[in-house]
DOKOLSE-964473 format. One line per field, with one value per residue (C-alpha): residue number from 1; residue in one letter; z, y, x. Coordinates in Angstrom, 1 decimal, always signed. Layout:
BEGIN
pos	NUM, ...
code	A, ...
c3	Z, ...
c2	Y, ...
c1	X, ...
This chain:
BEGIN
pos	1, 2, 3, 4, 5, 6, 7, 8, 9, 10, 11, 12, 13, 14, 15, 16, 17, 18, 19, 20, 21, 22, 23, 24, 25, 26, 27, 28, 29, 30, 31, 32, 33, 34, 35, 36, 37, 38, 39, 40, 41, 42, 43, 44, 45, 46, 47, 48, 49, 50, 51, 52, 53, 54, 55, 56, 57, 58, 59, 60, 61, 62, 63, 64, 65, 66, 67, 68, 69, 70, 71, 72, 73, 74, 75, 76, 77, 78, 79, 80, 81, 82, 83, 84, 85, 86, 87, 88, 89, 90, 91, 92, 93, 94, 95, 96, 97, 98, 99, 100, 101, 102, 103, 104, 105, 106, 107, 108, 109, 110, 111, 112, 113, 114, 115, 116, 117, 118, 119, 120, 121, 122, 123, 124, 125, 126, 127, 128, 129, 130, 131, 132, 133, 134, 135, 136, 137, 138, 139, 140, 141, 142, 143, 144, 145, 146, 147, 148, 149, 150, 151, 152, 153, 154, 155, 156, 157, 158, 159, 160, 161, 162, 163, 164, 165, 166, 167, 168, 169, 170, 171, 172, 173, 174, 175, 176, 177, 178, 179, 180, 181, 182, 183, 184, 185, 186, 187, 188, 189, 190, 191, 192, 193, 194, 195, 196, 197, 198, 199, 200, 201, 202, 203, 204, 205, 206, 207, 208, 209, 210, 211, 212, 213, 214, 215, 216, 217, 218, 219, 220, 221, 222, 223, 224, 225, 226, 227, 228, 229, 230, 231, 232, 233, 234, 235, 236, 237, 238, 239, 240, 241, 242, 243, 244, 245, 246, 247, 248, 249, 250, 251, 252, 253, 254, 255, 256, 257, 258, 259, 260, 261, 262, 263, 264, 265, 266, 267, 268, 269, 270, 271, 272, 273, 274, 275, 276, 277, 278, 279, 280, 281, 282, 283, 284, 285, 286, 287, 288, 289, 290, 291, 292, 293, 294, 295, 296, 297, 298, 299, 300, 301, 302, 303, 304, 305, 306, 307, 308, 309, 310, 311, 312, 313, 314, 315, 316, 317, 318, 319, 320, 321, 322, 323, 324, 325, 326, 327, 328, 329, 330, 331, 332, 333, 334, 335, 336, 337, 338, 339, 340, 341, 342, 343, 344, 345, 346, 347, 348, 349, 350, 351, 352, 353, 354, 355, 356, 357, 358, 359, 360, 361, 362, 363, 364, 365, 366, 367, 368, 369, 370, 371, 372, 373, 374, 375, 376, 377, 378, 379, 380, 381, 382, 383, 384, 385, 386, 387, 388, 389, 390, 391, 392, 393, 394, 395, 396, 397, 398, 399, 400, 401, 402, 403, 404, 405, 406, 407, 408, 409, 410, 411, 412, 413, 414, 415, 416, 417, 418, 419, 420, 421, 422
code	M, N, F, Y, L, R, L, L, S, L, T, T, L, S, K, P, A, M, R, Q, P, L, R, L, F, L, S, I, L, P, L, S, A, L, A, L, L, S, P, L, G, G, S, L, S, A, A, S, G, D, T, P, Y, D, R, G, V, E, L, L, G, S, G, R, Y, Q, E, A, L, V, S, L, T, Q, A, I, Q, T, N, P, R, F, A, A, A, Y, S, S, R, C, A, A, Y, L, A, L, G, D, G, P, A, A, A, A, D, C, D, Q, A, I, L, L, N, P, A, L, G, E, A, Y, V, N, R, G, N, L, R, I, A, A, G, D, I, R, G, A, F, S, D, A, E, Q, A, L, L, A, D, P, D, L, P, G, A, Y, N, L, F, G, E, V, F, L, L, Q, G, E, Y, R, S, A, L, N, D, L, N, K, A, L, Q, L, D, P, N, L, I, R, A, Y, V, N, R, A, N, V, Q, L, N, L, D, N, E, N, A, A, A, Q, D, F, T, Q, A, V, R, R, D, P, A, V, Q, V, P, V, P, L, R, N, L, V, T, S, R, I, L, I, I, G, E, G, H, L, E, R, G, E, L, Q, S, A, L, A, E, F, E, L, A, L, R, V, N, P, T, S, A, G, A, L, S, G, R, G, L, V, F, Q, E, Q, G, Q, I, E, A, A, I, A, S, F, E, R, A, L, E, F, N, P, Q, N, I, V, A, S, E, A, L, E, A, L, R, P, P, E, P, E, A, E, L, E, T, R, R, S, E, G, D, L, E, T, E, F, L, D, S, L, G, T, E, L, L, A, L, E, A, S, G, V, I, P, L, T, L, E, P, A, R, Q, V, S, M, A, R, Q, A, C, F, S, L, G, E, G, Q, S, D, R, S, V, I, T, S, L, V, A, S, R, H, L, G, S, N, A, N, L, E, D, P, G, T, G, R, T, V, S, L, V, I, D, T, G, V, R, E, E, L, I, I, N, S, N, P, R, I, D, N, T
c3	-25.0, -25.4, -22.5, -23.3, -26.9, -25.9, -22.8, -24.5, -27.1, -27.7, -29.8, -32.3, -31.0, -33.5, -34.0, -33.6, -30.1, -29.1, -29.7, -27.2, -24.7, -22.5, -21.9, -21.0, -18.7, -16.9, -16.5, -14.9, -12.3, -10.4, -7.5, -4.9, -6.7, -7.5, -4.1, -4.6, -2.0, -3.0, -1.4, +2.0, +1.7, +4.8, +6.3, +8.0, +10.3, +11.7, +13.9, +15.6, +16.9, +17.0, +16.9, +15.5, +12.5, +11.8, +12.0, +9.8, +7.1, +7.2, +6.9, +4.1, +2.2, +2.5, +1.3, +4.7, +4.3, +6.9, +9.6, +8.4, +8.8, +12.4, +13.2, +11.3, +13.1, +16.4, +15.3, +14.4, +17.7, +19.5, +17.4, +15.5, +13.6, +12.3, +8.5, +7.3, +9.1, +7.4, +4.0, +4.6, +5.9, +2.7, +0.7, +2.9, +2.3, -1.4, -1.5, +0.3, -2.1, +0.2, -2.0, +0.3, +3.4, +1.3, -0.1, +3.4, +4.8, +1.9, +2.2, +5.9, +5.4, +2.9, +5.2, +8.1, +5.9, +2.4, +1.8, +2.1, -1.4, -1.0, +0.2, -3.2, -5.0, -3.0, -3.7, -7.4, -7.5, -6.0, -8.7, -11.4, -10.1, -10.2, -13.7, -12.6, -14.9, -14.6, -10.7, -10.9, -13.0, -10.5, -7.7, -9.6, -10.0, -6.3, -5.4, -7.5, -6.0, -2.5, -3.5, -6.9, -6.5, -5.6, -7.8, -7.3, -8.7, -12.0, -12.1, -11.7, -14.5, -16.7, -15.9, -16.7, -20.1, -20.8, -20.4, -22.6, -25.3, -25.0, -25.0, -25.5, -22.5, -20.5, -21.3, -20.2, -16.9, -16.2, -17.0, -14.5, -11.9, -12.3, -12.2, -8.8, -7.6, -9.5, -7.4, -8.2, -9.4, -10.7, -12.9, -14.6, -15.3, -16.7, -18.8, -20.1, -21.3, -22.9, -24.8, -25.9, -27.4, -29.2, -30.5, -28.6, -27.4, -26.2, -24.1, -22.7, -21.8, -20.1, -17.9, -17.0, -16.1, -13.7, -12.2, -11.7, -10.0, -7.4, -7.0, -8.4, -8.0, -11.0, -13.9, -17.2, -20.3, -22.0, -25.3, -23.5, -21.1, -23.4, -23.9, -20.2, -19.3, -21.8, -20.2, -16.8, -18.1, -19.6, -16.2, -14.6, -17.2, -16.4, -12.7, -13.5, -15.7, -12.9, -10.3, -8.4, -7.8, -5.4, -7.6, -10.6, -8.8, -7.8, -11.4, -12.7, -10.0, -10.9, -14.6, -13.5, -11.6, -14.8, -17.0, -15.1, -18.4, -19.4, -20.3, -20.3, -16.7, -15.6, -17.3, -15.8, -12.3, -13.0, -13.8, -10.5, -8.6, -10.4, -9.4, -5.8, -5.7, -5.5, -8.1, -7.5, -7.6, -10.8, -12.5, -11.5, -13.0, -16.2, -16.6, -16.1, -18.8, -21.2, -20.5, -21.8, -24.5, -25.5, -27.8, -25.0, -25.5, -22.1, -20.2, -22.5, -22.3, -18.5, -17.9, -20.1, -17.9, -14.6, -15.2, -15.2, -18.4, -18.3, -18.4, -21.6, -23.3, -21.9, -23.1, -26.5, -26.8, -25.7, -28.0, -31.0, -30.2, -30.1, -26.4, -25.7, -26.8, -27.9, -27.9, -24.1, -23.6, -21.5, -23.4, -22.0, -23.9, -20.9, -20.9, -17.3, -17.7, -20.4, -20.6, -21.6, -23.0, -19.8, -17.9, -15.8, -15.4, -14.5, -12.2, -13.3, -12.1, -9.9, -10.4, -7.3, -6.7, -8.4, -7.5, -7.4, -10.8, -8.9, -8.0, -10.1, -10.1, -11.0, -11.5, -12.3, -13.6, -14.4, -17.0, -16.9, -17.9, -21.4, -20.2, -21.7, -19.6, -16.4, -17.9, -19.0, -15.5, -14.1, -15.4, -12.2, -10.2, -11.3, -8.9, -6.1, -3.6, -3.4, -2.4, -4.3, -5.1, -8.8, -10.5, -13.8, -15.6, -18.0, -15.4, -12.2, -10.5, -8.2, -8.5, -5.4, -6.4, -4.1, -5.3, -3.6, -4.3, -5.7, -4.5, -6.8, -5.7, -7.2, -8.4, -6.4, -8.1, -5.6, -6.0, -4.8, -7.6, -6.2, -6.3, -2.8, -1.8, +1.2
c2	-185.2, -183.6, -185.3, -184.1, -185.3, -188.7, -189.0, -188.3, -190.4, -188.7, -190.2, -188.2, -187.4, -188.3, -186.1, -188.9, -189.7, -186.0, -186.0, -186.6, -184.0, -184.0, -187.8, -187.1, -184.3, -186.6, -189.4, -187.2, -185.7, -188.5, -187.6, -187.9, -185.3, -182.8, -181.2, -178.9, -176.4, -172.9, -170.4, -169.5, -165.9, -164.0, -167.1, -167.9, -164.9, -166.7, -168.7, -167.7, -169.7, -173.5, -174.4, -177.5, -175.3, -174.2, -177.8, -179.0, -176.4, -177.3, -181.0, -180.4, -178.5, -181.3, -183.9, -185.6, -185.6, -188.1, -186.3, -182.9, -184.3, -185.0, -181.6, -179.7, -181.7, -180.7, -177.1, -177.4, -179.1, -176.2, -173.6, -175.0, -171.7, -171.7, -171.3, -171.6, -174.9, -176.3, -175.1, -176.7, -179.9, -179.9, -180.0, -182.8, -184.9, -184.2, -185.4, -188.6, -189.2, -188.6, -186.4, -186.3, -185.2, -182.7, -181.2, -180.9, -179.1, -176.7, -175.8, -175.3, -173.0, -170.9, -170.8, -169.5, -167.0, -166.2, -164.0, -166.9, -167.2, -170.4, -172.2, -171.5, -172.7, -175.9, -176.6, -175.7, -178.4, -180.8, -180.0, -180.4, -183.9, -184.6, -183.3, -180.3, -177.7, -175.1, -175.4, -175.0, -171.9, -170.4, -171.1, -169.4, -166.3, -166.2, -166.8, -163.8, -161.6, -162.5, -162.0, -160.5, -161.7, -165.3, -167.5, -170.6, -168.7, -168.0, -171.6, -172.8, -170.5, -171.8, -175.4, -174.8, -173.1, -176.0, -178.6, -176.5, -176.2, -172.5, -172.7, -169.1, -168.0, -170.9, -169.8, -166.2, -167.2, -169.8, -167.3, -164.9, -167.7, -168.4, -164.7, -164.5, -167.8, -169.4, -172.5, -173.4, -177.0, -177.5, -174.4, -175.7, -179.1, -177.3, -175.0, -177.9, -179.5, -176.3, -176.2, -179.8, -178.8, -175.9, -178.4, -176.6, -179.7, -177.8, -175.4, -178.3, -180.1, -177.0, -176.7, -180.4, -180.0, -177.1, -179.2, -182.3, -180.1, -179.0, -182.3, -185.5, -187.4, -185.5, -187.9, -186.8, -188.2, -190.9, -189.0, -186.1, -188.1, -188.1, -184.4, -183.6, -186.0, -184.3, -180.9, -182.3, -184.1, -180.9, -179.3, -182.4, -182.4, -178.8, -179.6, -182.6, -180.6, -178.0, -180.8, -180.2, -183.9, -183.8, -181.3, -183.5, -186.6, -184.9, -184.0, -187.5, -189.0, -186.6, -187.7, -191.3, -190.5, -189.1, -191.9, -194.9, -196.4, -193.4, -194.8, -191.2, -190.6, -194.0, -193.2, -189.7, -191.2, -193.8, -191.0, -189.3, -192.5, -193.0, -189.5, -190.2, -193.4, -195.6, -198.0, -200.9, -198.5, -196.9, -200.3, -201.2, -198.0, -198.4, -202.0, -200.9, -198.2, -200.8, -203.0, -200.2, -199.0, -201.4, -198.6, -196.1, -195.0, -193.4, -196.6, -198.9, -196.9, -196.4, -200.1, -200.9, -198.5, -199.7, -203.5, -205.0, -207.1, -210.8, -211.7, -213.6, -210.7, -208.3, -210.3, -210.8, -207.1, -206.2, -208.9, -207.5, -204.0, -205.1, -204.4, -207.8, -209.6, -212.8, -214.8, -214.4, -215.9, -219.1, -222.3, -223.9, -221.3, -219.8, -216.1, -215.4, -214.1, -212.3, -210.1, -206.5, -204.3, -202.4, -205.5, -205.7, -208.9, -208.4, -210.9, -211.4, -214.6, -217.6, -220.7, -220.3, -216.6, -213.3, -211.1, -207.3, -205.8, -203.4, -206.2, -206.6, -208.7, -206.5, -207.9, -207.0, -209.8, -207.8, -209.6, -212.6, -210.5, -211.8, -215.4, -216.7, -219.8, -217.7, -215.9, -219.2, -220.6, -217.7, -219.4, -221.4, -218.4, -219.0, -221.9, -219.9, -217.3, -213.8, -215.1, -217.9, -219.3, -220.2, -222.7, -221.8, -225.2, -224.2, -223.4, -225.1, -221.7, -220.6, -217.1, -215.6, -213.7, -211.3, -209.8, -206.8, -203.8, -200.8, -202.2, -203.1, -206.2, -207.8, -211.4, -212.7, -215.5, -218.2, -221.4, -224.0, -225.4, -225.9, -224.6, -223.7, -222.0, -219.7
c1	+54.3, +50.9, +49.2, +45.8, +45.8, +47.0, +44.7, +41.4, +39.6, +36.3, +33.5, +31.5, +28.0, +25.3, +22.3, +19.8, +21.1, +20.7, +17.0, +14.2, +15.6, +12.5, +12.9, +16.5, +15.4, +12.9, +15.5, +18.1, +15.8, +14.2, +11.9, +14.6, +16.7, +13.9, +14.0, +17.0, +16.0, +15.3, +17.7, +16.2, +16.8, +15.6, +14.0, +17.3, +16.7, +13.7, +16.1, +19.3, +22.2, +22.5, +18.9, +17.1, +16.0, +19.6, +20.9, +18.0, +18.8, +22.5, +21.7, +19.3, +21.9, +24.4, +21.9, +21.4, +17.7, +16.6, +18.7, +17.3, +13.8, +14.5, +15.9, +13.2, +10.5, +12.0, +11.9, +8.2, +7.5, +9.1, +7.2, +4.2, +3.8, +7.4, +6.6, +10.2, +10.6, +7.5, +8.9, +12.3, +10.7, +8.6, +11.9, +13.2, +10.1, +10.3, +13.9, +12.9, +10.1, +7.2, +5.0, +1.9, +3.9, +5.8, +2.6, +1.1, +4.1, +4.3, +0.6, +1.0, +4.1, +2.1, -0.9, +1.2, +3.2, +1.8, +4.8, +7.3, +8.6, +10.7, +7.6, +6.0, +9.1, +9.3, +5.6, +6.2, +9.0, +6.5, +3.9, +6.5, +7.2, +3.5, +3.1, +1.0, +2.6, -0.1, +0.1, +3.9, +3.5, +1.1, +3.5, +6.4, +4.3, +3.4, +7.1, +8.2, +5.5, +6.8, +10.5, +11.4, +15.0, +14.3, +16.6, +14.4, +11.4, +13.2, +14.4, +10.8, +9.6, +12.4, +11.5, +7.9, +8.8, +11.2, +8.4, +6.1, +8.7, +9.2, +13.0, +13.9, +11.7, +13.2, +16.7, +16.1, +14.6, +17.3, +20.1, +18.5, +18.3, +22.0, +22.9, +21.2, +22.7, +25.7, +25.4, +21.8, +22.4, +18.9, +19.1, +22.3, +20.5, +17.4, +19.5, +21.5, +18.3, +17.2, +20.5, +19.9, +16.6, +18.4, +21.0, +23.8, +25.6, +28.7, +26.7, +24.7, +27.9, +29.3, +26.2, +26.2, +29.9, +29.0, +26.2, +28.4, +31.1, +28.5, +26.8, +28.6, +25.3, +23.9, +23.3, +24.7, +22.8, +24.8, +25.2, +26.9, +29.1, +32.2, +31.9, +31.5, +34.3, +36.6, +36.0, +36.9, +40.0, +41.3, +41.3, +42.8, +45.6, +46.4, +46.7, +48.9, +51.3, +51.7, +52.4, +49.1, +48.6, +45.7, +43.7, +44.5, +43.3, +40.1, +39.3, +40.1, +37.9, +35.1, +35.4, +35.1, +31.9, +30.5, +31.8, +33.2, +34.5, +36.7, +40.1, +41.4, +40.3, +41.7, +45.0, +45.2, +44.5, +47.2, +49.7, +48.9, +49.4, +52.7, +53.9, +52.9, +54.8, +51.7, +53.0, +50.5, +47.6, +49.0, +49.4, +45.8, +44.5, +46.4, +45.3, +41.7, +42.1, +43.4, +40.3, +38.1, +40.4, +43.3, +44.7, +45.2, +48.8, +49.3, +48.4, +50.4, +53.6, +53.2, +52.7, +55.7, +57.8, +56.5, +56.7, +60.2, +60.6, +61.0, +64.7, +64.4, +62.8, +65.2, +68.2, +66.8, +66.2, +69.7, +71.1, +69.2, +70.3, +74.0, +74.5, +75.9, +79.1, +77.3, +80.5, +80.7, +77.2, +77.4, +78.0, +74.8, +72.7, +71.0, +70.1, +71.0, +74.6, +76.4, +79.5, +79.0, +81.6, +81.6, +82.7, +79.5, +77.6, +73.9, +72.3, +68.7, +67.1, +67.9, +65.7, +63.6, +63.4, +63.7, +66.6, +66.4, +67.3, +69.6, +72.0, +75.0, +78.1, +81.1, +84.5, +88.1, +90.3, +93.3, +95.3, +92.9, +89.9, +90.0, +90.0, +86.7, +86.7, +86.4, +83.5, +81.8, +82.1, +80.1, +76.9, +77.2, +76.0, +72.5, +72.5, +74.1, +73.3, +74.7, +78.2, +80.0, +83.3, +83.3, +85.8, +87.4, +87.2, +89.9, +92.6, +91.3, +91.4, +88.6, +87.1, +85.4, +82.3, +80.4, +77.1, +75.7, +73.5, +75.5, +78.8, +81.7, +83.6, +86.6, +86.8, +89.8, +91.6, +92.6, +94.6, +92.1, +90.0, +86.5, +83.0, +81.7, +78.4, +78.9
């Protein structure tokens, strides 16, 4: 089975939906996400060991902005002339949406150290958020003067050019930023929006995929979600085919963060759960997939395999396929017992409870095996437990029946005509 072809159901992207790229750009970078900290470069050398500044930078990088703010404030209280701490706290304030506090800290960092490139980048990000494109351009220039290899400075130039509609210039600067730092999330998002303006949907989807991998909180524009999801599912499918279940599960979960209604991702996750033996979780995931796409073949077939069929439906199927000798069906017309050519009678349901499908009543009647009256009397077992003595109404004989999992027991023909539950 070509899992990938059956897992994915992509919709065609329409050109009208792909227009208005700048509006998409603004919608996916709210103020709280704009403060993707510029690489700190040499500023880390300003502190050594497990200091409040070190902890603050680490917390800032992991998105724990409020905690970072506390540690960086401690660093500034210890050394009020610590320019890098002001610059980093500027980024924390920006991430928390406190523009005035962020501006004050960035200005203070530049005042204390005019050669601190990342302070200009952080202030430029703040100015982008405020719509001050000219001010952001000036900060990008100052940042490159301070550090010609600062990735955040090239990203800032790229963002300014994007907003000005100078897409080729933006692309050049963003390419440079990602060459210097392949993990600069903001540069991937900016370059994706440049590609949208250039009608390069596949390239845009690729960049959004890279951004989401590094930060699942990145919001992918709705018209690109199917395309980004498909790229992630391809990788998840590869992991699944190689038996790398945890890696596959991580990909399917990532796809669901991009597109929570992806039937393909839900089906893939269900297959992983099924392989892991988490049957209830697998069924739930497959059912969810069918809610969003009732035509999803993977989910439909998996559910059919995982759910035991109703006894009536099972018997009807077997009867239609010629697996049952219909003349041996009980005379009352129930579907509970039937003689197969192999001589095995399956126990399916008792009135008040469901019996394990693994249980079978197996018998050996010797010369009496063809006695249909004995077979007909076995219908009584639907009223009995796992052990019963069954009367043959034709001969008055009693047949002792023992039902057990995986065990073949003989029907012992006794001389006392009775039916007795034991």
